C-alpha positions as CSV (number, residue, x, y, z in Angstrom):
1,M,-13.1,-0.4,-11.7
2,C,-12.4,2.4,-9.3
3,Y,-12.7,1.7,-5.6
4,L,-13.4,3.8,-2.5
5,V,-12.5,2.1,0.7
6,V,-14.5,3.3,3.7
7,E,-13.8,2.1,7.3
8,K,-16.9,2.0,9.5
9,F,-17.5,1.0,13.0
10,S,-19.0,-2.5,13.1
11,V,-22.0,-1.9,15.3
12,C,-23.2,1.7,14.6
13,R,-21.8,2.0,11.0
14,C,-20.5,5.5,11.7
15,V,-17.6,6.4,9.4
16,Y,-14.2,5.9,11.0
17,Y,-12.0,6.8,7.9
18,E,-12.6,7.4,4.2
19,H,-9.6,6.6,2.0
20,S,-8.9,8.3,-1.3
21,I,-10.4,6.8,-4.5
22,D,-8.2,4.1,-6.1
23,M,-8.6,5.2,-9.7
24,C,-8.5,3.0,-12.8
25,A,-7.9,4.1,-16.4
26,A,-11.7,4.7,-16.9
27,Y,-11.9,7.2,-14.0
28,G,-14.0,10.3,-15.0
29,T,-15.5,8.8,-18.1
30,T,-19.2,9.0,-18.7
31,G,-21.1,6.2,-16.9
32,H,-18.1,5.0,-15.0
33,K,-19.0,4.2,-11.4
34,I,-16.9,4.1,-8.3
35,Q,-17.4,1.0,-6.2
36,E,-17.5,1.5,-2.4
37,R,-15.9,-1.2,-0.3
38,V,-16.6,-1.1,3.4
39,V,-14.2,-2.4,6.0
40,L,-15.5,-2.9,9.5
41,V,-13.3,-1.7,12.3
42,G,-13.6,-1.6,16.1
43,Y,-16.9,-1.9,17.8
44,A,-18.8,1.4,18.1
45,C,-17.9,5.1,18.1
46,D,-17.9,7.0,21.4
47,V,-21.3,8.4,20.9
48,H,-22.9,5.0,20.2
49,S,-20.7,2.9,22.5
50,N,-22.1,5.0,25.5
51,H,-25.6,4.3,24.2
52,Q,-24.9,0.6,23.7
53,Q,-23.4,0.3,27.2
54,E,-26.5,1.8,28.7
55,A,-28.8,-0.5,26.7
56,S,-26.8,-3.6,27.5
57,S,-26.1,-2.9,31.2
58,S,-28.6,-5.6,32.2
59,R,-26.9,-8.2,30.1
60,S,-23.3,-9.3,29.8
61,G,-22.4,-6.7,27.0
62,Y,-19.6,-7.0,24.4
63,S,-15.9,-6.5,24.7
64,D,-14.2,-3.8,22.5
65,S,-11.9,-5.1,19.8
66,G,-9.4,-2.3,20.5
67,Y,-9.7,-0.6,17.2
68,G,-10.5,3.1,17.0
69,T,-13.0,3.7,19.7
70,A,-11.8,7.3,20.2
71,S,-14.0,10.2,19.2
72,H,-14.8,10.6,15.5
73,G,-13.0,13.9,14.9
74,S,-9.7,13.3,16.7
75,Q,-9.4,9.7,15.5
76,R,-10.1,10.6,11.9
77,Q,-7.5,13.5,11.9
78,S,-4.8,11.5,13.6
79,S,-5.2,8.5,11.3
80,R,-4.9,10.6,8.1
81,G,-1.2,10.9,8.6
82,H,-0.7,7.2,9.1
83,R,-2.9,5.7,6.4
84,R,-2.9,6.0,2.6
């Protein structure tokens, strides 16, 4: 079975990083499917964390886990060199 690992922010589900496909021997054959595995990282992207902060300003809010809350573009580009 081939796998595609996709890292997504835990609240907004925006894509943080999409890894290369981990191919098996059946890759590319007719009817063979690639199974996507989602790994949740961080809290929310910059776009949605600002929206979430405004919506939760009247209540206690949530703390950030510290993983990848930088903007989509710059975080994705910088992480490509460090991840496989």
